[in-house]
C-alpha positions as CSV (number, residue, x, y, z in Angstrom):
1,M,7.2,-21.8,72.9
2,C,8.3,-22.9,69.6
3,G,9.1,-25.7,67.4
4,I,12.8,-27.5,66.8
5,Y,14.3,-29.3,64.1
6,G,17.3,-31.0,63.5
7,I,19.4,-33.4,61.4
8,T,23.1,-34.5,61.7
9,E,24.3,-33.3,58.1
10,H,24.6,-30.4,56.2
11,N,21.0,-30.3,55.0
12,P,19.3,-26.9,55.2
13,A,16.6,-27.7,52.8
14,L,15.1,-30.3,54.6
15,I,15.3,-28.2,58.0
16,N,13.2,-25.3,56.1
17,N,10.8,-27.6,55.1
18,Y,9.8,-29.2,58.2
19,I,10.1,-25.6,59.6
20,K,7.4,-24.7,56.9
21,T,5.2,-27.9,57.3
22,C,5.3,-27.1,61.1
23,S,4.9,-22.8,61.0
24,H,2.2,-22.6,63.3
25,R,4.2,-23.8,65.9
26,G,5.9,-20.0,65.6
27,P,4.6,-16.9,63.7
28,D,7.4,-14.8,65.2
29,G,10.1,-15.9,63.1
30,N,12.3,-18.7,62.2
31,K,16.1,-19.6,61.7
32,V,18.1,-22.3,60.1
33,W,21.9,-22.8,61.3
34,W,24.6,-25.4,60.0
35,D,27.8,-26.1,61.6
36,P,31.1,-25.2,59.8
37,E,31.9,-28.7,59.2
38,N,28.5,-29.6,57.5
39,K,27.9,-32.5,60.6
40,L,24.6,-30.6,61.6
41,T,21.5,-28.7,60.8
42,L,19.3,-26.6,63.1
43,G,16.1,-25.0,62.9
44,H,13.6,-23.3,64.9
45,N,10.5,-21.3,64.4
46,L,9.8,-18.6,67.5
47,L,6.1,-18.1,69.6
48,S,7.6,-15.7,71.6
49,I,6.3,-15.1,75.5
50,M,8.7,-14.1,77.6
51,S,11.2,-11.0,75.8
52,D,11.1,-9.3,72.7
53,P,11.3,-11.7,69.7
54,K,14.5,-10.0,68.5
55,L,16.4,-11.2,71.5
56,S,15.0,-14.3,71.0
57,V,16.1,-15.5,68.0
58,Q,17.4,-19.6,67.7
59,P,19.5,-21.6,67.4
60,W,21.2,-20.0,69.7
61,K,25.4,-19.4,70.6
62,T,26.1,-20.3,73.8
63,P,28.7,-18.7,76.0
64,A,31.1,-21.5,75.5
65,G,30.9,-21.7,71.7
66,N,27.7,-24.4,71.9
67,W,24.4,-24.3,70.1
68,L,21.1,-24.4,71.7
69,I,17.5,-24.7,70.3
70,Y,14.5,-24.9,72.8
71,N,10.8,-25.1,73.0
72,G,9.4,-24.5,76.3
73,E,9.6,-22.5,79.7
74,I,11.5,-21.9,83.0
75,F,8.9,-21.2,85.6
76,N,12.0,-20.6,87.8
77,Y,13.8,-17.9,85.5
78,Y,13.7,-15.0,88.0
79,E,14.1,-17.2,90.7
80,L,17.7,-18.8,89.2
81,K,18.4,-15.3,87.5
82,D,18.6,-13.8,91.1
83,K,20.5,-16.8,91.9
84,Y,23.5,-17.0,89.5
85,K,23.6,-12.8,89.1
86,G,27.3,-12.5,89.7
87,K,28.2,-15.9,89.7
88,G,28.8,-15.8,85.5
89,F,25.4,-15.6,84.2
90,A,24.5,-12.3,82.1
91,G,21.1,-12.2,81.9
92,I,21.3,-9.3,79.5
93,T,18.3,-10.4,77.1
94,G,15.1,-11.6,79.8
95,C,14.7,-14.4,78.0
96,D,15.0,-18.0,79.5
97,T,16.7,-19.3,76.3
98,E,19.7,-17.6,77.9
99,L,19.5,-19.1,80.9
100,L,19.2,-22.3,79.8
101,A,22.2,-21.9,77.3
102,W,24.4,-21.0,80.0
103,G,23.0,-23.7,82.4
104,L,23.9,-26.3,80.2
105,D,27.2,-24.8,79.1
106,T,28.4,-24.6,83.4
107,F,26.8,-27.7,84.9
108,G,25.8,-29.8,81.9
109,L,22.5,-31.8,82.3
110,D,22.6,-31.2,86.0
111,F,21.2,-28.1,85.5
112,L,18.2,-30.0,84.9
113,N,17.6,-30.6,88.5
114,E,17.4,-27.3,88.9
115,I,15.1,-26.1,86.5
116,D,11.3,-26.3,87.1
117,S,10.4,-25.9,83.3
118,M,8.2,-27.5,80.3
119,H,11.1,-28.0,77.7
120,S,12.4,-30.1,74.7
121,F,15.2,-28.7,73.3
122,A,18.6,-30.1,71.4
123,Y,22.0,-28.8,72.8
124,Y,24.9,-29.6,70.6
125,K,28.3,-29.7,72.7
126,V,31.0,-28.6,69.7
127,K,34.5,-29.9,71.1
128,Q,32.9,-33.2,72.0
129,D,30.8,-33.8,69.3
130,E,27.6,-34.3,71.2
131,L,24.2,-33.7,70.7
132,W,21.6,-34.0,73.8
133,I,18.0,-33.9,72.8
134,S,15.8,-33.7,76.0
135,R,12.3,-33.7,77.5
136,D,10.7,-32.5,80.4
137,H,9.8,-34.1,83.5
138,A,6.4,-34.5,83.2
139,G,6.5,-34.9,79.3
140,I,4.6,-31.8,78.7
141,K,6.3,-30.7,75.6
142,P,6.9,-33.4,72.9
143,L,10.0,-34.5,70.6
144,Y,10.2,-37.3,68.1
145,Y,13.3,-38.5,66.6
146,A,14.4,-41.0,64.2
147,E,17.8,-42.9,63.2
148,V,18.5,-42.8,59.6
149,K,21.1,-43.2,57.3
150,E,22.2,-39.6,58.1
151,G,22.6,-40.4,61.4
152,L,19.4,-38.8,63.5
153,I,16.4,-36.7,62.6
154,F,13.9,-35.2,65.3
155,G,11.6,-32.6,65.6
156,S,8.9,-31.3,67.5
157,E,6.1,-32.8,65.5
158,I,5.9,-35.9,63.6
159,K,4.8,-35.1,60.3
160,G,7.7,-33.2,59.4
161,L,9.5,-36.1,59.5
162,L,7.3,-38.9,57.3
163,K,8.8,-38.5,54.0
164,Y,12.5,-39.0,55.4
165,V,12.1,-42.2,57.7
166,D,11.8,-45.5,55.9
167,K,8.7,-47.6,56.4
168,S,6.9,-44.6,58.6
169,N,4.0,-45.4,57.0
170,I,3.4,-49.0,58.4
171,I,1.8,-49.0,61.5
172,D,4.2,-49.6,64.6
173,P,3.1,-53.1,66.0
174,L,3.7,-52.3,69.6
175,A,1.7,-48.9,69.6
176,F,-1.1,-50.5,67.8
177,S,-1.1,-53.2,70.5
178,S,-0.7,-50.6,73.0
179,M,-3.6,-48.8,71.8
180,A,-5.5,-51.9,71.6
181,H,-5.1,-53.3,75.0
182,V,-5.1,-50.3,77.3
183,G,-6.5,-47.2,74.8
184,L,-3.0,-45.3,75.2
185,N,0.4,-45.4,73.8
186,P,3.1,-45.3,76.4
187,T,6.0,-46.6,74.6
188,A,8.9,-44.7,72.9
189,N,7.2,-46.1,69.9
190,T,4.9,-43.9,68.0
191,F,2.6,-45.4,65.7
192,F,4.5,-44.4,63.0
193,T,7.5,-47.1,62.3
194,N,10.8,-46.4,62.7
195,I,10.0,-42.9,64.6
196,K,10.5,-42.6,68.4
197,K,9.6,-40.1,70.9
198,L,11.3,-39.4,73.9
199,L,9.7,-40.5,77.0
200,S,8.8,-37.6,79.8
201,G,11.9,-36.7,81.5
202,E,14.2,-38.6,79.2
203,T,17.4,-37.0,77.9
204,I,19.2,-38.6,74.9
205,V,23.4,-38.1,74.6
206,Y,24.1,-38.9,70.7
207,D,27.7,-39.2,69.4
208,L,28.0,-37.4,66.3
209,R,31.4,-39.0,65.4
210,N,30.0,-42.7,65.6
211,K,26.3,-41.6,64.4
212,K,24.6,-43.4,67.4
213,I,23.1,-43.5,70.6
214,K,25.9,-42.9,73.5
215,N,23.6,-42.5,76.5
216,K,20.0,-42.5,77.5
217,K,19.0,-40.8,81.5
218,R,15.5,-40.0,83.0
219,N,14.4,-37.5,85.2
220,L,11.6,-38.6,86.7
221,I,9.4,-37.2,90.3
222,I,9.7,-40.2,92.6
223,P,7.0,-40.5,95.5
224,K,9.0,-40.2,98.7
225,N,6.1,-40.1,101.3
226,N,7.7,-38.0,103.7
227,H,5.4,-35.0,104.0
228,H,2.2,-34.3,105.8
229,F,-0.6,-32.6,104.6
230,D,-1.6,-29.1,105.6
231,P,-4.4,-26.9,104.2
232,E,-2.5,-23.3,104.2
233,E,0.3,-25.1,102.6
234,F,-1.6,-26.6,99.9
235,R,-3.0,-23.3,99.0
236,A,0.3,-21.6,98.9
237,V,2.1,-24.3,96.8
238,T,-0.8,-24.1,94.7
239,R,-0.5,-20.5,94.3
240,E,3.1,-20.1,93.9
241,S,2.8,-23.1,90.9
242,V,0.0,-21.1,89.3
243,K,2.1,-17.9,89.7
244,L,5.4,-19.6,88.3
245,C,3.1,-20.3,85.2
246,S,1.6,-16.8,85.0
247,I,5.2,-15.5,83.8
248,G,5.0,-13.6,80.5
249,R,3.6,-10.8,78.3
250,R,1.2,-12.7,76.2
251,K,-2.8,-12.8,77.3
252,I,-3.5,-16.1,79.2
253,G,-6.8,-17.9,79.1
254,I,-7.8,-20.8,81.9
255,F,-9.7,-23.8,80.7
256,L,-12.1,-23.9,83.7
257,S,-14.0,-27.3,83.8
258,G,-16.2,-26.9,86.4
259,G,-14.0,-29.1,88.8
260,L,-11.8,-28.5,91.7
261,D,-8.5,-29.0,89.6
262,S,-9.5,-25.8,87.0
263,G,-11.0,-24.4,89.3
264,M,-8.0,-23.9,91.9
265,V,-5.9,-22.8,89.1
266,A,-8.7,-19.8,88.2
267,Y,-9.5,-19.1,91.6
268,E,-5.4,-18.4,92.2
269,Y,-4.7,-16.7,89.1
270,K,-7.9,-14.1,90.1
271,Q,-6.0,-13.9,93.6
272,L,-2.9,-13.2,92.2
273,H,-4.0,-10.8,88.8
274,G,-7.3,-9.3,89.6
275,T,-8.7,-10.7,86.5
276,A,-9.2,-14.2,85.0
277,N,-10.4,-15.0,80.9
278,T,-11.9,-18.9,81.9
279,Y,-13.7,-20.7,79.0
280,T,-15.5,-23.9,79.1
281,N,-18.1,-25.9,76.6
282,N,-21.7,-26.5,76.7
283,M,-23.4,-29.1,74.2
284,D,-26.3,-28.0,71.6
285,P,-28.0,-30.4,72.0
286,N,-27.0,-31.7,75.2
287,I,-27.5,-35.5,74.6
288,I,-27.6,-37.3,77.8
289,W,-25.9,-40.9,77.4
290,R,-26.4,-43.4,80.0
291,E,-26.8,-41.0,82.8
292,D,-23.7,-38.6,81.9
293,D,-24.9,-34.9,81.8
294,H,-22.7,-33.2,79.8
295,N,-23.3,-29.8,80.5
296,D,-23.0,-30.2,84.3
297,D,-19.3,-29.1,84.2
298,H,-20.6,-26.1,82.3
299,N,-23.1,-25.4,84.7
300,K,-20.3,-25.6,87.5
301,A,-18.2,-23.3,85.6
302,L,-20.9,-21.0,85.0
303,Q,-21.3,-21.2,88.9
304,L,-17.8,-20.5,89.8
305,A,-17.3,-17.9,86.9
306,K,-20.0,-15.7,88.4
307,L,-19.4,-16.2,92.4
308,Y,-16.1,-15.0,91.5
309,G,-16.1,-12.5,88.4
310,F,-14.0,-14.4,86.0
311,N,-14.5,-12.8,82.4
312,H,-16.1,-15.9,81.7
313,K,-16.9,-17.2,78.1
314,V,-19.0,-20.1,77.2
315,V,-17.5,-22.3,73.6
316,T,-20.5,-24.2,72.3
317,M,-20.0,-27.5,70.7
318,T,-22.6,-28.9,68.1
319,P,-22.8,-31.8,65.7
320,K,-21.7,-29.4,62.3
321,I,-18.6,-28.2,64.5
322,L,-17.8,-32.0,65.1
323,T,-18.3,-32.4,61.4
324,E,-16.3,-29.3,60.0
325,M,-13.4,-29.9,62.5
326,W,-13.0,-33.4,62.4
327,D,-10.3,-34.2,59.8
328,N,-8.0,-31.1,60.9
329,S,-8.1,-32.5,64.6
330,I,-7.1,-36.1,63.4
331,Y,-4.1,-34.0,61.1
332,F,-3.0,-32.1,64.0
333,M,-3.1,-34.8,66.9
334,E,-0.8,-37.1,64.7
335,Q,-2.0,-40.3,66.7
336,P,-5.3,-42.0,66.9
337,V,-6.7,-41.6,70.5
338,Y,-8.9,-43.1,72.9
339,N,-11.0,-40.0,73.7
340,P,-13.9,-39.0,71.3
341,S,-14.2,-35.6,72.6
342,M,-11.2,-34.5,70.7
343,V,-12.6,-32.5,68.1
344,M,-14.4,-30.3,71.4
345,Y,-10.6,-29.7,72.3
346,Y,-9.3,-28.5,68.8
347,Y,-12.6,-26.1,68.5
348,T,-12.1,-24.6,72.2
349,N,-8.3,-24.0,71.4
350,K,-9.2,-22.2,68.0
351,V,-12.0,-19.8,70.0
352,L,-9.1,-19.4,72.6
353,S,-6.8,-17.9,69.8
354,D,-9.6,-16.1,67.8
355,D,-9.9,-14.0,71.5
356,G,-6.1,-13.4,71.5
357,I,-5.3,-15.7,74.0
358,V,-1.7,-17.0,73.3
359,V,-1.2,-18.6,76.6
360,T,-3.3,-21.5,78.4
361,L,-3.5,-22.8,81.7
362,A,-5.4,-25.9,82.8
363,G,-5.8,-28.4,85.5
364,D,-4.4,-31.5,83.8
365,M,-2.1,-33.6,86.5
366,G,-4.5,-32.6,89.4
367,D,-6.3,-36.0,89.1
368,E,-3.2,-38.0,89.2
369,V,-0.8,-36.6,92.1
370,L,-4.0,-35.7,94.1
371,G,-5.8,-39.2,93.8
372,G,-8.7,-38.0,92.1
373,Y,-9.9,-41.0,90.0
374,P,-12.3,-43.8,91.5
375,K,-9.2,-45.9,90.2
376,Y,-7.2,-44.9,93.1
377,W,-9.8,-45.6,95.6
378,K,-10.3,-49.4,94.4
379,L,-6.7,-50.0,94.3
380,R,-6.2,-49.2,98.0
381,N,-8.9,-51.8,99.0
382,K,-6.8,-54.6,97.3
383,N,-3.1,-56.4,97.9
384,V,-0.6,-54.9,95.4
385,S,2.4,-55.9,96.6
386,T,4.5,-56.5,93.6
387,W,5.7,-54.5,90.5
388,N,3.9,-56.8,88.2
389,G,0.6,-56.4,90.2
390,L,0.6,-53.0,89.9
391,I,1.3,-53.0,86.2
392,E,-1.8,-55.6,85.8
393,A,-3.9,-53.1,87.6
394,W,-2.5,-50.0,85.7
395,M,-3.6,-52.3,82.3
396,N,-7.0,-52.6,83.4
397,R,-7.5,-48.8,83.7
398,I,-9.6,-49.0,80.6
399,K,-12.3,-51.6,81.0
400,R,-13.4,-51.9,77.3
401,P,-10.5,-50.3,74.9
402,I,-10.6,-50.3,71.0
403,Q,-12.1,-53.8,70.2
404,V,-9.9,-56.0,67.4
405,T,-9.8,-59.4,66.2
406,N,-6.3,-59.7,66.3
407,T,-3.2,-57.6,67.7
408,P,0.8,-58.3,67.0
409,I,1.2,-58.3,70.5
410,S,-0.6,-60.3,73.3
411,R,-2.2,-58.7,76.1
412,E,0.4,-60.8,78.0
413,D,3.5,-60.2,76.5
414,L,2.3,-56.3,76.3
415,Q,2.5,-56.6,80.1
416,S,5.9,-58.2,80.4
417,Y,7.0,-55.7,78.1
418,F,5.7,-53.0,80.1
419,V,7.1,-54.4,83.7
420,K,10.5,-54.3,82.0
421,T,10.2,-51.0,80.2
422,F,8.0,-48.5,83.1
423,P,10.3,-46.7,85.7
424,Q,10.5,-49.2,88.4
425,E,11.9,-46.6,90.6
426,L,8.6,-45.0,91.0
427,Y,7.4,-48.3,93.1
428,D,6.9,-48.3,96.5
429,S,5.4,-51.6,97.7
430,K,4.8,-49.9,101.1
431,D,2.3,-47.0,99.3
432,P,1.2,-48.9,95.8
433,V,-1.3,-46.6,95.3
434,N,0.9,-43.4,95.2
435,S,2.9,-45.5,92.9
436,Y,-0.2,-46.0,90.5
437,M,-0.5,-42.1,90.6
438,A,3.2,-41.5,90.1
439,L,3.0,-44.0,86.9
440,D,0.1,-42.2,85.6
441,C,2.0,-39.4,85.6
442,V,4.7,-40.5,83.1
443,T,2.2,-42.5,81.2
444,Q,-1.7,-41.5,80.9
445,V,-1.3,-37.8,81.3
446,P,1.8,-37.1,78.9
447,E,0.4,-39.4,76.5
448,E,-3.4,-38.5,76.6
449,F,-3.4,-35.0,77.9
450,F,-0.3,-32.8,77.7
451,I,-0.1,-34.0,73.8
452,R,-3.4,-33.1,73.2
453,N,-2.7,-29.4,74.5
454,D,0.4,-29.3,72.9
455,T,-0.9,-30.2,69.3
456,Y,-3.9,-28.8,69.5
457,G,-2.9,-25.3,71.2
458,M,0.2,-25.0,68.9
459,A,-2.2,-25.7,66.0
460,F,-3.0,-22.3,67.0
461,S,0.3,-20.8,67.9
462,M,-0.8,-21.2,71.5
463,E,1.3,-22.4,74.5
464,G,0.0,-24.7,77.3
465,R,0.9,-24.5,80.8
466,F,-0.2,-26.7,83.4
467,P,0.7,-25.3,87.1
468,L,-0.2,-28.6,89.0
469,A,2.4,-30.3,86.8
470,T,5.2,-28.1,87.9
471,K,8.2,-29.8,89.5
472,K,7.1,-27.6,92.9
473,F,3.5,-28.7,92.8
474,M,4.4,-32.7,92.0
475,Q,7.1,-33.1,94.4
476,Y,5.0,-31.6,96.8
477,A,1.6,-33.9,96.3
478,L,3.3,-37.0,95.3
479,N,5.7,-36.6,98.4
480,I,2.2,-37.0,100.8
481,S,1.0,-40.8,101.5
482,S,-2.2,-41.6,99.2
483,R,-3.7,-42.3,102.6
484,E,-3.9,-38.8,103.3
485,K,-5.4,-38.4,99.6
486,I,-8.1,-40.9,99.7
487,G,-10.9,-42.1,102.3
488,M,-12.7,-45.6,102.8
489,H,-15.6,-44.4,101.0
490,K,-15.5,-44.5,97.1
491,H,-16.1,-40.9,97.1
492,Q,-13.9,-40.0,99.4
493,T,-11.1,-39.2,96.5
494,K,-8.8,-36.0,96.4
495,L,-9.3,-35.2,100.2
496,L,-6.2,-32.6,100.0
497,S,-7.9,-30.2,97.9
498,K,-11.1,-30.6,99.1
499,K,-9.9,-29.8,102.6
500,A,-7.8,-26.9,101.6
501,Y,-10.7,-25.5,99.4
502,Q,-13.7,-26.5,101.4
503,D,-14.2,-22.9,103.0
504,I,-13.8,-21.1,99.3
505,F,-15.8,-23.3,97.1
506,P,-19.2,-24.0,97.4
507,K,-19.9,-27.4,98.6
508,E,-21.5,-28.4,95.1
509,I,-18.5,-27.7,93.9
510,V,-15.9,-29.2,96.3
511,H,-17.9,-32.8,96.6
512,K,-18.7,-33.0,92.8
513,H,-17.8,-36.5,91.6
514,K,-15.4,-36.9,89.0
515,T,-16.5,-36.6,85.6
516,G,-14.5,-36.2,82.1
517,W,-14.7,-33.2,80.1
518,T,-16.8,-34.7,77.2
519,A,-18.8,-34.1,74.1
520,P,-22.0,-36.5,73.6
521,V,-20.5,-37.6,70.2
522,K,-22.0,-41.3,70.6
523,G,-25.5,-39.6,71.3
524,W,-25.1,-37.3,68.1
525,I,-24.3,-40.1,65.8
526,Q,-27.0,-41.7,66.8
527,D,-29.7,-38.9,67.2
528,E,-28.5,-36.0,65.1
529,E,-28.9,-36.4,61.5
530,V,-25.4,-34.1,60.6
531,A,-23.6,-36.5,62.9
532,K,-25.1,-39.6,61.9
533,K,-24.9,-39.2,58.3
534,Y,-21.2,-38.1,58.3
535,Y,-20.4,-41.1,60.6
536,E,-22.2,-43.4,58.4
537,K,-20.3,-42.2,55.4
538,R,-16.9,-42.3,56.9
539,M,-17.3,-45.7,58.0
540,K,-18.2,-47.1,54.5
541,Q,-14.8,-45.9,53.3
542,S,-12.0,-48.4,52.8
543,N,-9.7,-48.6,55.4
544,C,-6.0,-50.7,55.9
545,L,-7.7,-51.5,59.1
546,E,-11.3,-52.9,57.6
547,K,-10.1,-56.5,58.3
548,I,-9.0,-56.2,62.2
549,V,-11.0,-53.7,63.5
550,I,-14.4,-54.8,64.7
551,R,-17.2,-52.4,64.1
552,Q,-20.0,-52.5,66.5
553,N,-23.3,-50.9,66.5
554,E,-22.9,-47.1,67.8
555,T,-24.1,-48.3,71.1
556,T,-21.0,-49.5,72.4
557,K,-18.0,-48.0,73.8
558,S,-15.4,-49.0,71.1
559,A,-17.1,-47.4,68.3
560,I,-15.9,-44.2,68.3
561,P,-12.3,-44.9,69.2
562,A,-12.3,-47.3,66.4
563,W,-13.3,-44.7,63.8
564,I,-10.7,-42.2,65.0
565,L,-8.2,-45.1,64.6
566,R,-9.5,-46.0,61.0
567,D,-9.3,-42.4,59.9
568,W,-5.9,-41.8,61.4
569,A,-4.7,-44.1,59.2
570,N,-6.5,-42.9,56.0
571,K,-5.2,-39.2,56.9
572,F,-2.1,-40.5,57.0
573,N,-1.7,-43.2,54.7
574,M,-1.0,-45.7,56.9
575,E,-0.4,-49.5,56.0
576,F,-1.0,-52.2,58.6
577,K,1.2,-55.7,58.5
578,I,0.3,-58.3,60.9
579,K,2.0,-61.6,60.7
């Protein structure tokens, strides 16, 4: 797990500055390389998980004389190592970078079909003068890029790009409109004009001679609805996925929310390794907001920890921590988010890091591939017979997004854009609900959950892994019809995991209604003096969004996201231009 950086010119000073800006991503070493003809400069900082750091130094010269920088893990490394032993793969370092380098040399981009991984990488094919930059199938590891006068510049975080990309301090109209209308930005644009991101499963082939993008490819998990549920098989696939995500030599911590997904991950990890370090949050004070008990998940997590003997730690979130951690959480996230609990995630990662945790496991993606949200049940009872209809249903996922007086792109035009640009191969008219889940896998999950885990985990030099987002688990789950996942009643969701673990987990865990892992931020800024004063002070500060963000009273759902949006714009000195 690392940071990767590059530019298609001779500029080691720029790449060294980029490495320094993102030093939190890799405390175990860094290095810069440039090609002899001064066409390319690559940089890397290392967080060593698998092997000795001395054996993992990048940029990596491949057996064919090409160059690779890589951020991620190949979870089926040992399987592929055995498969290709004696067929050209040396396997002398114990490092999965060696495997990826050999595989790309030998099979090209087809090798991505073989690896079950999370990754972002840049691979320089010397003789062809091609640069391949790639992101994993689920979009777990981010990669950002911009076309500049020098050609292409790219890296693991946006902040290292800002001063080198023209007009990047202007808020991108497409990203802003998407955030305002649907609560997240699943487009290829970032919020910084002229800075783009690779989408989940996307690979870009860049021609260094002509300084232009030659090709784009996308590798996604496509639902096939050709498999039937079996409880024993489900548990076996879950355990194998947890096993895959447990590789390495560093201490592992597990986010335990109290729900089924994280409970399955923690339980199977304990079965495999005999112990499990689990963490959950409680809120002090716990203000009940609109009947949401924010400590319910904490109580359920304690129940699981006591029942199965997890080494459990409670991370207490307070209004004081909210105010102390707010600015840093904005800075590391790099983009405005809809979820007001971002500070809780940032602080929890800090606590895990202070405990010596270097690798984290979480249950993210479970709801999306297993049908855990009520919205999937609602769609089952509707006739969605077209791709456009599915996009419309997807856009209605949030009832009250950030309220603005105007957006550069209307909701109708945004829908037309999504219809054209979202991967339509995910759509199956015979099972639109499963198609909805698959669409969430490449939109909501990477842009709301995975990005949060990567930025906040790597802020403290920690690697985040997701057993329910491995290719193995996603292919298994998405190939089962939604009719087996969702019943006729609105609470009959996620039936596969409920049936598979009904004899293992207590009934109150199995049948727990879906809740978010959130902090009572809205309640705190109303009733708790420290948070209330902090909020009022920040909302009075001038902002480029002053004229368009509606400052509604604190009882509305849009109040906190609007606050986040304004503070993000201030933090990065953003400008906003609207016609």
